[in-house]
C-alpha positions as CSV (number, residue, x, y, z in Angstrom):
1,M,14.1,17.6,-32.7
2,Q,10.5,17.9,-31.0
3,L,9.2,14.6,-32.9
4,L,12.1,12.8,-31.5
5,T,11.3,13.7,-27.9
6,E,7.5,13.1,-28.7
7,E,8.5,9.8,-30.2
8,K,10.7,9.1,-27.2
9,F,7.5,9.8,-24.6
10,K,5.2,7.6,-25.9
11,K,7.7,4.8,-25.8
12,Y,7.9,5.9,-22.2
13,Q,4.5,5.4,-21.6
14,K,3.6,2.4,-23.7
15,N,6.5,0.6,-21.0
16,I,5.5,2.0,-18.5
17,K,2.1,0.3,-19.1
18,K,3.9,-2.8,-20.0
19,W,5.4,-2.9,-16.6
20,R,1.8,-2.4,-14.8
21,T,1.3,-5.6,-16.1
22,Q,4.7,-7.7,-14.7
23,N,4.2,-6.2,-10.8
24,Y,2.2,-7.0,-7.8
25,V,2.3,-3.6,-5.5
26,N,1.6,-4.1,-1.5
27,C,0.6,-0.9,-0.8
28,W,0.7,0.6,3.5
29,H,0.1,4.2,5.3
30,Q,2.7,4.8,7.1
31,S,2.5,7.0,10.8
32,N,2.8,6.5,14.1
33,C,-0.4,7.0,14.9
34,E,-4.3,6.2,13.5
35,S,-5.2,8.4,10.6
36,E,-8.7,9.9,10.6
37,A,-8.9,10.9,7.3
38,M,-7.4,7.0,5.9
39,W,-10.4,5.7,8.0
40,Q,-12.6,8.1,6.4
41,L,-11.5,6.8,2.6
42,Y,-10.9,3.1,3.0
43,T,-14.2,2.6,5.5
44,R,-16.5,5.7,3.7
45,D,-19.5,3.1,3.1
46,S,-19.3,0.8,5.8
47,K,-18.6,1.0,9.7
48,Q,-16.7,-2.2,9.8
49,G,-13.2,-2.0,8.4
50,I,-10.2,-2.8,10.1
51,A,-6.6,-1.9,9.7
52,I,-3.4,-3.7,10.0
53,Q,-0.8,-2.1,12.1
54,T,3.1,-3.2,11.6
55,T,6.9,-1.7,11.1
56,F,9.0,-2.5,8.4
57,E,11.1,-5.3,10.1
58,R,7.8,-7.4,10.7
59,L,6.8,-7.0,7.0
60,Y,10.3,-7.5,5.7
61,Q,10.7,-10.6,8.3
62,A,7.0,-11.9,7.8
63,L,7.4,-12.3,3.8
64,P,9.6,-15.1,2.7
65,A,12.9,-14.7,0.5
66,I,11.9,-13.2,-2.7
67,P,14.4,-12.1,-4.8
68,Q,12.2,-9.4,-7.0
69,A,11.1,-7.7,-4.4
70,S,11.8,-4.0,-3.4
71,F,10.5,-2.1,-0.9
72,G,10.5,1.9,-0.4
73,L,8.4,5.2,-0.2
74,V,6.7,6.5,-2.3
75,K,7.8,9.9,-3.7
76,Y,4.9,12.3,-4.3
77,I,5.4,14.7,-7.3
78,N,3.7,16.9,-10.2
79,Y,3.8,14.7,-13.0
80,N,3.6,17.8,-15.4
81,D,7.3,18.9,-13.7
82,Y,8.4,16.0,-15.1
83,N,9.8,14.3,-18.5
84,N,8.2,16.9,-20.1
85,G,11.1,18.3,-22.6
86,T,11.4,21.5,-20.4
87,S,12.7,20.3,-17.1
88,M,15.1,19.2,-15.1
89,N,13.0,16.5,-12.9
90,S,12.9,13.4,-15.1
91,F,12.5,9.7,-13.9
92,R,13.3,6.1,-15.5
93,V,10.5,4.2,-16.2
94,F,11.6,1.8,-13.8
95,D,11.2,4.0,-11.4
96,A,7.4,4.8,-12.2
97,P,5.9,2.7,-8.9
98,W,7.9,5.1,-6.4
99,Y,5.9,8.4,-7.8
100,K,2.5,9.3,-7.4
101,R,0.5,12.6,-7.7
102,E,1.2,14.5,-4.9
103,S,-2.8,15.0,-4.1
104,F,-2.0,11.9,-2.7
105,A,0.7,12.9,0.1
106,H,-1.6,12.2,2.6
107,E,-1.4,8.4,2.0
108,R,2.0,8.9,2.6
109,E,2.2,5.1,1.6
110,F,5.0,2.3,1.7
111,R,5.5,-0.2,-1.1
112,V,6.6,-3.8,-1.6
113,I,6.6,-4.5,-5.3
114,I,7.5,-7.9,-6.8
115,E,8.5,-8.4,-10.0
116,D,6.8,-11.1,-12.2
117,T,9.9,-11.8,-14.7
118,R,7.7,-14.4,-16.9
119,E,7.5,-13.1,-20.9
120,N,3.7,-12.7,-20.6
121,G,3.8,-11.1,-17.1
122,F,0.4,-11.5,-14.8
123,H,-2.2,-14.2,-15.2
124,D,-4.3,-12.7,-13.2
125,C,-4.9,-9.3,-10.9
126,H,-3.9,-11.2,-7.7
127,K,-0.9,-12.7,-6.1
128,S,-1.2,-14.8,-2.5
129,I,2.2,-15.1,-0.5
130,K,2.5,-17.0,2.3
131,V,3.9,-14.9,5.3
132,N,4.4,-15.7,9.1
133,I,1.1,-13.5,10.4
134,N,1.7,-13.5,14.2
135,L,5.1,-11.9,13.4
136,L,4.1,-9.3,10.6
137,I,0.6,-7.6,12.5
138,E,1.7,-6.2,15.6
139,N,-2.1,-5.1,16.3
140,I,-5.2,-5.2,14.5
141,Y,-6.9,-1.4,14.7
142,I,-11.1,-1.8,14.2
143,S,-12.7,1.3,13.3
144,P,-13.8,3.7,15.0
145,E,-17.6,3.9,13.9
146,A,-17.9,0.2,14.5
147,E,-20.1,-1.4,16.6
148,K,-19.7,-3.8,19.3
149,W,-20.7,-6.9,17.7
150,F,-18.2,-6.2,15.3
151,V,-15.4,-6.0,17.4
152,E,-16.8,-8.9,19.7
153,L,-16.6,-10.8,15.9
154,I,-13.5,-10.2,14.6
155,K,-12.1,-10.9,18.4
156,D,-13.9,-14.1,18.2
157,V,-12.8,-15.2,14.3
158,I,-9.2,-14.2,15.1
159,K,-8.7,-16.2,18.1
160,R,-11.3,-19.3,17.4
161,R,-11.3,-19.9,13.3
162,Y,-7.5,-19.1,12.8
163,N,-6.5,-19.6,16.3
164,L,-4.3,-16.1,16.4
165,L,-3.1,-14.5,19.7
166,L,-3.2,-10.9,18.1
167,N,-3.6,-7.6,20.0
168,V,-7.4,-6.7,18.9
169,I,-8.1,-2.7,19.7
170,H,-11.5,-0.7,18.5
171,S,-10.1,2.4,18.0
172,E,-10.9,5.0,20.2
173,L,-10.7,8.5,17.9
174,K,-14.2,9.0,18.5
175,D,-13.6,9.0,22.3
176,L,-14.0,12.4,23.5
177,P,-10.8,13.8,24.9
178,F,-10.3,14.0,28.9
179,F,-10.8,16.9,29.2
């Protein structure tokens, strides 16, 4: 019985690895406010970061109709408690992209996953999908560490280069509180 379980688990792992070559994953942080932790994680080596704010409705409406697209929240788990042969916790191979180590729970991740149904999977690691930018983006936030010249550059590029009318906000996380 133990040998059968190990064999099934190896097949399961192989299927997950294959799945990774057949899907694109687009990740978003879900929060009602800016996250100092996320700024630190994603702009650690640079003061020149930006964050795009959207909503689920905007994201869904901005994307073209893609039959292979799935939308959902990531569930953070302890992998040792799943599919180990002794636990009641299990998930199917197709659920794997919706799970992540509980150590990453601070990311509060929302994902859009697009499956590539071709036999050999993806030919590259990037996929471009045309979206309605004005519909997608609610605000663009610029890193709280960014200098004024960078803020002005971003505003100029958005307006002059791309002719977009988007709200650009320099993060106030580093501002002193009113008291």
